[in-house]
Backbone as a chain_set.jsonl record, in Angstrom:
{"seq": "XXXXXXXXXXXXXXXXXXXXXXXXXXXXXXXXXXXXXXXXXXXXXXXXXXXXXXXXXXXXXXXXXXXXX", "coords": {"N": [[77.577, -220.404, -160.021], [75.183, -219.664, -159.551], [74.245, -219.14, -162.073], [74.295, -221.707, -163.102], [72.293, -222.828, -161.69], [70.041, -221.313, -162.555], [70.136, -222.007, -165.225], [69.278, -224.615, -164.872], [66.874, -224.324, -164.067], [65.469, -223.017, -166.018], [65.462, -225.078, -167.894], [63.681, -226.788, -166.784], [60.483, -227.834, -167.627], [58.167, -227.495, -166.204], [58.643, -225.268, -164.49], [59.188, -223.463, -166.373], [56.567, -223.381, -167.643], [55.062, -222.661, -165.554], [56.059, -219.978, -165.221], [55.133, -219.001, -167.734], [52.443, -219.272, -167.203], [51.955, -217.522, -165.039], [52.763, -215.196, -165.914], [50.754, -214.786, -168.065], [48.469, -214.723, -166.388], [48.921, -212.476, -165.107], [48.615, -210.568, -167.043], [46.059, -210.922, -167.677], [44.944, -210.058, -165.276], [45.696, -207.285, -165.305], [44.229, -206.317, -167.336], [41.689, -206.637, -166.444], [41.547, -204.939, -164.324], [42.147, -202.632, -165.798], [39.769, -202.375, -167.189], [37.819, -202.424, -165.116], [38.514, -199.696, -164.113], [37.891, -198.21, -166.111], [35.109, -198.169, -165.576], [33.491, -200.271, -166.261], [31.261, -203.103, -165.808], [29.72, -202.434, -163.648], [27.651, -203.35, -161.877], [28.908, -205.546, -160.699], [31.204, -204.668, -159.785], [32.604, -204.568, -157.286], [33.005, -207.166, -156.535], [34.568, -207.932, -158.522], [36.804, -206.551, -158.256], [37.716, -207.324, -155.904], [38.476, -209.739, -156.61], [40.562, -209.048, -158.431], [42.326, -208.123, -156.68], [43.039, -210.441, -155.119], [44.139, -212.262, -157.016], [46.288, -210.564, -157.692], [47.801, -210.552, -155.217], [48.376, -213.315, -155.187], [50.079, -213.601, -157.413], [52.184, -212.06, -156.548], [53.004, -213.326, -154.139], [53.981, -215.973, -155.356], [55.938, -214.889, -156.879], [57.762, -213.845, -155.198], [58.151, -215.979, -153.341], [59.087, -217.967, -154.933], [57.166, -220.042, -155.337], [55.793, -223.133, -156.023], [53.187, -223.679, -158.267]], "CA": [[76.956, -221.182, -159.216], [73.763, -218.941, -159.766], [74.012, -219.293, -163.489], [73.957, -223.245, -163.237], [71.021, -222.883, -161.028], [69.146, -220.662, -163.5], [70.048, -222.833, -166.324], [68.456, -225.804, -164.642], [65.378, -223.847, -163.647], [65.025, -222.784, -167.172], [65.195, -226.192, -168.7], [62.639, -227.559, -166.349], [59.366, -227.308, -168.348], [57.126, -227.063, -165.252], [59.141, -223.966, -164.077], [58.797, -222.575, -167.695], [55.106, -223.39, -167.655], [54.559, -221.982, -164.378], [56.391, -218.639, -165.403], [54.028, -218.431, -168.627], [51.021, -218.99, -166.465], [52.034, -216.364, -164.043], [52.646, -213.959, -166.851], [49.305, -214.62, -168.723], [47.592, -214.229, -165.298], [49.171, -210.97, -164.627], [48.197, -209.672, -168.139], [44.603, -210.959, -167.46], [44.567, -208.996, -164.167], [45.915, -205.915, -165.669], [43.185, -206.032, -168.416], [40.58, -206.584, -165.755], [41.831, -203.696, -163.654], [41.975, -201.429, -166.733], [38.387, -202.289, -167.545], [37.26, -201.837, -163.847], [38.923, -198.414, -163.978], [36.93, -197.435, -167.176], [33.746, -198.137, -165.229], [32.79, -201.538, -166.909], [30.633, -203.98, -164.986], [29.337, -201.595, -162.391], [26.759, -204.08, -160.889], [29.631, -206.453, -159.974], [32.462, -203.992, -159.589], [33.232, -204.753, -155.931], [33.35, -208.534, -156.596], [35.821, -208.172, -159.538], [37.891, -205.588, -157.559], [38.211, -208.208, -154.99], [39.131, -210.964, -157.445], [41.791, -208.601, -158.972], [43.41, -208.136, -155.498], [43.53, -211.69, -154.753], [45.067, -212.509, -158.199], [47.73, -209.776, -157.604], [48.464, -211.248, -154.095], [48.86, -214.841, -155.711], [51.181, -213.37, -158.334], [53.4, -211.496, -155.791], [53.558, -214.533, -153.428], [54.601, -216.847, -156.268], [57.175, -214.471, -157.421], [58.514, -213.579, -153.923], [58.763, -217.156, -152.641], [59.334, -218.909, -155.816], [56.254, -221.157, -155.21], [55.197, -224.044, -157.19], [51.529, -223.86, -158.306]], "C": [[75.356, -220.799, -159.647], [73.318, -219.256, -161.149], [73.637, -220.725, -163.695], [72.542, -223.384, -162.787], [69.915, -222.36, -161.969], [69.11, -221.392, -164.63], [69.133, -224.111, -165.94], [66.965, -225.364, -164.39], [64.755, -223.635, -165.156], [64.683, -223.896, -168.118], [64.162, -226.994, -168.203], [61.35, -226.981, -166.949], [58.241, -227.023, -167.433], [57.426, -225.713, -164.71], [58.591, -223.048, -165.326], [57.267, -222.489, -167.768], [54.54, -222.42, -166.709], [54.744, -220.393, -164.755], [55.356, -218.053, -166.601], [52.712, -218.198, -167.983], [51.046, -217.74, -165.78], [51.934, -214.966, -165.177], [51.292, -213.717, -167.658], [48.261, -214.166, -167.637], [47.783, -212.818, -164.817], [48.596, -210.165, -165.831], [46.629, -209.787, -167.9], [44.09, -210.009, -166.208], [44.719, -207.634, -164.557], [44.793, -205.483, -166.676], [41.895, -205.896, -167.446], [40.552, -205.205, -164.948], [41.454, -202.479, -164.595], [40.443, -201.243, -167.063], [37.57, -201.844, -166.42], [37.462, -200.207, -163.774], [38.134, -197.488, -165.104], [35.56, -197.414, -166.875], [32.849, -199.304, -165.833], [32.267, -202.292, -165.538], [30.354, -203.603, -163.643], [28.598, -202.614, -161.358], [27.602, -205.181, -160.065], [31.019, -205.98, -159.713], [33.226, -204.49, -158.403], [33.779, -206.282, -155.96], [34.597, -208.784, -157.478], [36.969, -207.535, -159.019], [38.503, -206.593, -156.557], [39.113, -209.376, -155.545], [40.572, -210.445, -158.126], [42.889, -208.473, -157.867], [43.889, -209.425, -155.127], [44.419, -212.35, -155.813], [46.46, -211.93, -157.975], [48.502, -210.416, -156.358], [49.067, -212.583, -154.359], [50.058, -214.52, -156.332], [52.435, -213.068, -157.363], [53.915, -212.58, -154.842], [54.366, -215.619, -154.188], [55.818, -216.242, -156.507], [58.21, -214.215, -156.297], [59.217, -214.869, -153.351], [58.905, -218.252, -153.615], [58.367, -220.26, -155.489], [55.682, -221.932, -156.066], [53.794, -223.996, -157.071], [51.094, -225.063, -158.865]], "O": [[74.523, -221.631, -160.006], [72.159, -219.598, -161.385], [72.689, -220.97, -164.441], [71.708, -223.998, -163.452], [68.899, -223.041, -162.107], [67.999, -221.489, -165.152], [68.31, -224.533, -166.752], [66.016, -226.132, -164.547], [63.634, -224.069, -165.422], [63.819, -223.781, -168.988], [63.666, -227.852, -168.934], [61.109, -225.781, -166.819], [57.339, -226.306, -167.866], [56.462, -224.99, -164.459], [57.763, -222.141, -165.242], [56.788, -221.374, -167.976], [53.719, -221.546, -166.99], [53.8, -219.611, -164.64], [54.842, -216.937, -166.525], [52.01, -217.199, -168.144], [50.142, -216.924, -165.966], [51.155, -214.014, -165.141], [50.836, -212.59, -167.852], [47.348, -213.384, -167.901], [46.93, -212.145, -164.237], [48.096, -209.071, -165.57], [45.964, -208.751, -167.935], [43.04, -209.366, -166.206], [43.895, -206.81, -164.159], [44.51, -204.289, -166.773], [41.083, -205.012, -167.723], [39.56, -204.475, -164.977], [40.681, -201.568, -164.296], [39.94, -200.126, -167.188], [36.697, -200.996, -166.601], [36.526, -199.519, -163.368], [37.844, -196.3, -164.959], [34.769, -196.825, -167.612], [31.621, -199.227, -165.86], [32.764, -202.108, -164.427], [30.66, -204.267, -162.653], [28.927, -202.669, -160.173], [27.188, -205.663, -159.011], [31.92, -206.777, -159.449], [34.41, -204.806, -158.522], [34.867, -206.569, -155.461], [35.46, -209.63, -157.244], [38.088, -207.95, -159.321], [39.724, -206.657, -156.421], [40.16, -209.814, -155.068], [41.521, -211.202, -158.332], [44.088, -208.668, -158.068], [45.074, -209.566, -154.826], [45.415, -212.969, -155.439], [47.517, -212.558, -158.035], [49.68, -210.76, -156.463], [50.121, -212.939, -153.832], [51.093, -215.048, -155.925], [53.484, -213.712, -157.397], [55.127, -212.759, -154.729], [55.357, -216.116, -153.655], [56.827, -216.935, -156.381], [59.413, -214.377, -156.506], [60.391, -214.948, -152.99], [58.856, -219.414, -153.212], [58.861, -221.385, -155.414], [55.004, -221.404, -156.947], [53.203, -224.214, -156.014], [49.89, -225.306, -158.947]]}, "num_chains": 1, "name": "protein.A"}
């Protein structure tokens, strides 16, 4: 039963696109965090750190709740 549900989810192009989008967004979030940790963009660090946290919360919410975006 789970396998059938998984197969139908993987065949749904919207779900696949959402997964790709979340994956890319997480990569960008990680890149942003890495560069912030290296000391880049000191003049806007707090704003970018807040953005990184919001992106992280969005990703976690989507993954935990299987939310369509």
